[in-house]
N, C-alpha and C positions, 0 to 999 in steps of 0.2 A: 589612600585606599588602593589606588593603582599599583603602587609598590608591593602592597600585600597580595594582590592578585598575581603579580608576576612571581613573587615568592612562592605562592601556593602552587603554581604550575611547576616550579622545580622542587617543591617539598621543602623549601628552606624558610617558611614563615616563621619558625620558632627562632631561628637564628637572627632573623630580621628584627623581631621583637626585642630579643636580648641585646643586640647591637644598638638599637635606637635608645633603649633605656640607659645604656652604659654612656652613650654620647650626652644624654641629658645630665647624667651624674657629673660628667666632666665639666659641663657648663655651670654647674652649682659650686664648683671649687672656691671661687672668689667670695662666696656669700658669708654671712654671719656665722660664727660658730660659738657655742655656748661654753661654759666653764668645764664641760665634759672633754673638751679639747685639751685642756690643761691637765685634767684628771688622767687621761691616757698618756700624755707626755710624761707626767710625773712617774707613772707606772713603768714606762719604758726605761726611765732613769733608775728606778729602784732595782728592777730585775737585772739591768745590765751592770751596775756599779757596786752592787751589795751582795754579799753571800746570801744564799737561800735562808740561812738562820736568822736573817734581819728583815726579810721581806714583809713579814706580817707585824713587825715591831716599828718599822721606820715611820716616824711622824713629823719630819721636817715641815712637810706641807700638810694643810688641813684635809688634802685629797688623798688619804691613806688608801692602801691596797685592801679592797674589801669584796673581791670576787674570788671564787674557788681557784685552787691550784692549777688547774689545766688553763685557765686564762691568764695566770701570772706566767706560766711557761710559754704561752702564745705571745705574750708581751716580750718576754726574753728572746724569743726567736726573732721577732720584728726588730728589737733593738740591735741585733747584729747586722740588720740591712740598714737601719736608721743611721748608723755610724758613718756610712758612706755618703749620706746627705748632709748631716750637720751634727758634729760630735757634741756640740754644746747642748743639744736638746737632751742629752743623756747625763748631764750633771744635776745630781739630786739638789744641789743648792741653787740652781737656776729657776727660781720659782717664777711662774708666769711667763716663762721664756717662749718667745715666738719669733719666727723668721720665715721668709718666703719658702726656703727648702724644707723647714719643718712642716709648714702648712701643706706643701705638695706631697711630701712623704706620707703624712697621716690621712690625708684625703685619698690619695691613690691606694694605700693599704686597705682602706674600707671597700673601695671599688674592686680592688683585685679579690678580695675575699668573698665578694658576692658571686663569684664563679660557683662556688658551692650551692649558693641559693638557686641559682639559674639551673644547675644540674638537678637539684631536688624538685624544682617545678616541673622540669621535663619528666621525671620519674612519676610524679604525682598525676600528670596528664595521661599516662598509661593506664591508671587506675580507673579513669572516668568511663563510665557506661556511655556507649556510642549510639543509644537508641535514638536520642533527640539530634539528629544530624541534619542540618539544613543544607540547601544547595549551595549557598554562599559561604566562603571561608569564614567571614565574620559571624555567622550564625552557628558555628561548630562549638559545642561545650568546651572542647579542649582549648580552642583559640580564646574563647571568652575567660576561661579560667587562667590561662597564661597571662592575659593582660591584667586580670584583677590581682594576681600575685606579683608578677614582675614590676608592674607599674603602680603598685599600691602607693597611694598618696602619703599614708602615715609613715610607711617605712621610708619612703624617699626623704621626707623633710627631717625625720628623726636621725637618720644615719648620715645623710649627705648634706644637710644644712646644720641642724642642731649638733649633730656629731655623736655617733656611737658605732658599735660593731654589731648590730642586731641581725644583719642580713645573713651572715654565715651561721649564726646561732639558730635563726629560723630555718635555715637550710638544713641543719642537722635535724631539727624537729620534723619537719616535712618529709625528709628522708626516712626517718624512722617510722612515720606514718605510712608512707608508700611501701616500705618493706613489710609491714604488718599485713598488708593487703595484697602483696604480690606472692607468686610462686615461681620457683625455678622451672624453666622449660618454656616451650613455645606459647606465646600469648593466645593464640586460637585454641590450643588444647586447654589452657586455664579456663577459658570461657565455657568450654563444652562440659568440663567435669566439675564445675563448681555451682552451687545454688546461690540464690539471692542472700543467703545468710552468711556466705563464705565457706560452707562446709562442703567437702568433697562427696559427691553423689556416686562416685565409682569405689569399688573395693580398695582399701589401703595399698594392697600389693600392686594392683594394676596402676594406681596413681604413682607408685614409686617407680614402676617400669617406665612410665611415660616421662619421668623426670620432673614431676610437679611437686617438689617438696615445699614445704612451708618456709617462710623467711622471718618467722617470729624472732629467732635468735639475733638476726641482724638488727631487726627494729629495736629489741631490747638493748642491744650493744650501743647503738647510736644514741638512743635516749639516755643511757647511763652516762655515757661520754658528755652529753649535753648538760646533764645535771652537774658535772664537775667543771664545766666552763661557766655557767651562770645558774645559781641556785633559785632564781625566780620561777624555773620551770618545775619546781616542786609543786606549784599550783596545780599542775595536770598530772602529777605522778599517780594520785588514786586512780584515775581513768586507765592509765597504762597497766597498773598492777592487777586490777580486777579484769581487764579484758585479757590480759595474758594468762592469768589463771583460768578464766573461763573458757577461752578458745584454744589455748595451747596445752596447758597441764591437764585438763579434761578433753579427751580425745574424741568424744562422741556426745551427741544429743539425742533425746527421746523424739518420737514423731511430733509432739507438740511444741517442740523447741526447748524444753526443760533439760537440764543437765543430766546425764547418765553418771551416777556417782561411782559406778564400779569401773568407770573408764579412766579413773584418776591415774596419772603417770608420775611416780616419784623420780624417775629418771630425768623427766623434763623440768621438774621443779628444781632438782639439784643443778642442772645444767643452766637454767636462768640464774639461780643464786650465785653459781660460780662465775658467770659473766659479771653480774653486779659487784661481786667481791674483787675480782681481778681489777676491774676499772677503778673501784674505790681504793684498793691497795696501791695501785700505780699513782694515784692522785695524792692520797693523804699519807702513804707510807713514809716518805721522807720527813714529814712534819711529826708523824708518830715517833719516829726514831729520835728526833730532836726534842721529843716531849713538848711539842707546841700545839697540839690539837686544840686545847681550851682557847689559846690566844687566836687561832685561826677562826674558830667558831664564834668568838666574841666579835671579830670583825665582820662576819657574814651575817649575823643577826643582831644588829645594834638596836635593841629594844628601849634604849634611852631616847631615842628620838620620838617625836610626837605621833599623835594618832594620824595626823594628815601631813602631807607635804607642804612646802611653802604655798604652792598653788593647789587648792584642793582637787584631787582626783574626782571626777564625777561619779561618785558612788553613794551608797547609802548613808555614809558618814557625812558627806557634803549636805545632804538633806537634813540630817540629824543636827549638824552644826548650824545650819541656816534657820532651822526651827528654834534651836536654843537662842540665836541672835534676836529672832522676832520676839520670842516670849520675854527676853530681858528688856527689850525696848518697850514692849506693852507694860511690863511690870514697873519699869521706871516712870513711864507716863501716868500710870494709875497709882503710883506711890506705894506699890506692893513690895518693891526692892529698895534697899538702902544703897545709894551710889557709892558709898564708901566701901561696901563689901563686894563690889563687882571687881573681878580680877583685872589688873591693869594690862597684862599681855593679851593681845588680841590674835586670834587665830588667822585673821585675814590680813595681818600686817607682814606676813612673810616668815613668822617664826615657826620653827619646826620642833622646839623643846616641848616637854610635857606641859600640860596646862589644865585647868580646871573649867568645866563648864559652868555657866551661871545659874541656869534654872534646871536643866535636865541633868540626870546622873552622869558623872564623868566616866569615860570608857578606859578600860585597862587592856593591855595586850592580851590577857587571858579571856576577856570578854570577846574580843575580835576573833580569837581561835575558835571559841565555842560556836559563835555565830557562823563562822566560815564552815566548820565541820557540819553543823545542822543543815546549812544551805546545800552542801555537796551531797549529803547521805541520800536523798531521794534519786538523784541521777545515778549514783552507784548502785543502788537498789535495782533500778530499772535495767542498768547494764547487765546485772546478773540474772535477774529473774524475767526480764523481757528482752531477750536478745534480738537485736535487729541488725546483726552483721556489722560490716564496716561503717555504715551510716550511723548506727547506734553507738559505736565507739566514738565517732567524731562528734556527735551531738553530746555525749557525756563529757568528752574532753573540753568542748566548748563551754559547757556548764560549769565544769570545774574551775576553769580560768576566769569566767564571768563571776562566779560566786566568791572566789578569792579576791577578785578586783572589787567586788561591791562591799565586802566585810572585812577585808584584810587590814593589817596594821601598818600605817605609814606607806600606803600604796601610791606609786608614782603614776601619773596620767598616762605615761607610755605604755604601761602594762595592758592597756585595752587591746594593743595589737596581738596579744597572746590569745585573744578570742576571735579577732577579726580574721586573721589569716587562716586558721583551720575552718572557720565558718565559710570562707570563700570555696573550699571544696564542696561544701554541702549546697551552696547557692546555685550550681549549675545542674543539680540533680532533681530537686523538688521545688515547686512554686512556693510552697509555704515557707521552706528554708530560705528561698531567694527574698521573700518579703522581710523576714527577720534580718537576714544579712543586710539589706539596704538600709533598714532603720539603725542597726547597730553601727554599720560602717560610717554612714553619714554623720550620726551624732558623735561617734567616737573620734572620727577624724577632725570634726570641727573643734572638739574639746582640746585638741593639741595646738590650736592656734596660738595661745598665750606663750607657748614655747619660742615663738619667733615674734618678738616684740619690737623689732627694729623696723624703721620706715622702709628702707629699700626692699625688705623682704615681704612687705605687705601685698604688693601686687603679684608676687610670685606665688605666695600661699594660696591667695584667692583664686588665681587662674588655674593652678595645678589641681586644687580641690574641685573647682567647677568642672574641669575637663574629666577628672576621674569619676565624679558623681554622676554626671550627665551620661558618661559612657556605661557606667554600671547599671543605671536604671534603664537606659534605652536597650542595652544588649539583653538584660535578663527579661525585660518586657517582650522583646522580640522572640526570646527562646521559649517563653511560656505564653505566647499570645493566644493559644487555643484554650487556655484556663482563665479562671476568675482574675480580676485586676489584683495587682500586687499590693496596692494600698487602699485602705477605706478612707472616707473624708477626713476623719479625725487624725489618722497617721499623716496624710497629705498636708492638712493644716499645720500640724506640728513641724514637719520638716521645713515647710515654707517659712515658718517662723524664724529659722536660723538666719534668713536674710535680714529682716529688720533688726535681730539682735546684733548681727555684725555691724550693721550702720550705726546703731546707737553706741556701741562700744568704741569703734574705731574712728567714727567721723562726727559724732555729735557730742559725746561725753567730754572729749578733750577740751571743748570750747565752753564748757559750762563751770559754774562756781563749784560744783560738786567735786571737781577734780582734785581740789586741795583738801577738802573736808573729808571726803570718802574716796580716797585713791584706789581702794581695794574693790570698789563696786563692780567694774567691768569683770574682774576675775570671779567674783562671787556669782554674778548673773550667768556668766558662761558655765561655771561649774554646776550650778543648780539646775539650769535649763537643760544641759546635756545629761545630767544625772537622772532626770525624768525620762529621758528618751532610752537611756542605757537600761535602766530599771524596767521599762516597758518591754524592751527586746528580751531581757533576761527572763521575765515572767512569761511572756509569750512563748518563748522556746520551751520553758519548763512545762508548760500546759501541754505543748505539742508532744513532748517526750512521754509524758505521764499517761495521755489518753490514747497514744499509737499502740496497736496491738503488736505482739512479738511477731517474728518472721513466720513461724509455724502456723499460728492462727491466720495470718495475712494469706498464705498460700491456700489453706483450706477454704477461705471465703472466696 
């Protein structure tokens, strides 16, 4: 804390935070890494040693290239640096190849790319309202937000232990969000001429003279680029599309906050469309010329995989699967079901192929798509008809991410970060959002524990999560100490229940006879317990969005 006080005096506290987390990432280099390490090594080899026409056909390894073209080019660029570390890692035939130099290169490449994430966090901090400014540095919303983002437990273990490149991708997302809320020109002038809904309160000509031009085009550009790096961000594309149409293509609102239809700008629609088209052409153009788009899309959207991942993501389908399991057990006990008709493949055994439920109706990809769209629509409706400025957009974006996580097909547990990180921006603004954030973050982060199943990483993940959770709760409680408590008794009881759950799964279950008969039980309990908390946070956020009045009505009240 003394170090931060010194840093605050020189105005370098942000650099101190960034340096501190970078050093922590370096300490995590020797830790366990998952099969994703081999996935990305194989992609380095594919893009380096094969022509572009074979990138999305190569299948020597089971870990085929299944990310959009921009990420493939990213691997291609990395491979030209990797050859100076270890040329053997770039051989497609060297399956499961690993060396100390390969390890160092891949680990440091993730750390280096996080520079973009750090810059994006810095830009997001500029957008934070400074009304709740405490005397101490650690009580300032910008400081709290910087810690919540840069020291995020989930992102640390997924990228720097488990191994992935999520940091710079989330950096692109946060940068696009920041640009949507920023205007070119002096920050102090921006605060003077903008109202709470993000609309200009000065005449357009005067705003232009002051140099306060909107940066929606930059935000749209960064998000378009992001989609061609990793297509999972399609989850939040509806929020971007509606917000840009509502706040950029329509240039004015009525006094009550509703859209002024005659303010529609065809020029702005065309300009947005041009940005998306040019980015897409740059990404997909080469494969269109090679007549390979169907092959690329078949890799990006592999619907032949099962409803759930090997470890059930803690969403609605985890509860659905668990209920089917319970009903099947009861049916067998009561002899309502014939044991010979029970499917042999078990969802909890790690299989990800298609399967049939025993009692409940089986779920198809089309069913999950319909459920996801139904879950997203109310938030999109509110974003259009009940505009709440930047906060409304962030809440809609979070709900789109959560709804897709809740009802999507073959969702990975890591996708919960897509909701946690933007929710961090909301947590330092309103006490209600802080409460939802803490429930979502604590539960979502704990649901990532099964990713690190090796013994040496057990104390690391427990310690890092405890430190992050304790800081998150204490800092946000201090920030909103003049308001009502962030948790009620039921929420407190639920969150405290994660402790006994961890003890049972990690320290008691391995010494019981159930370990051989029911090896999947800890994963099932973790998934179902966390699914309850995430579902609750999703529902609570949705209720808040639906009942909150639009900006115009809030101002009148």
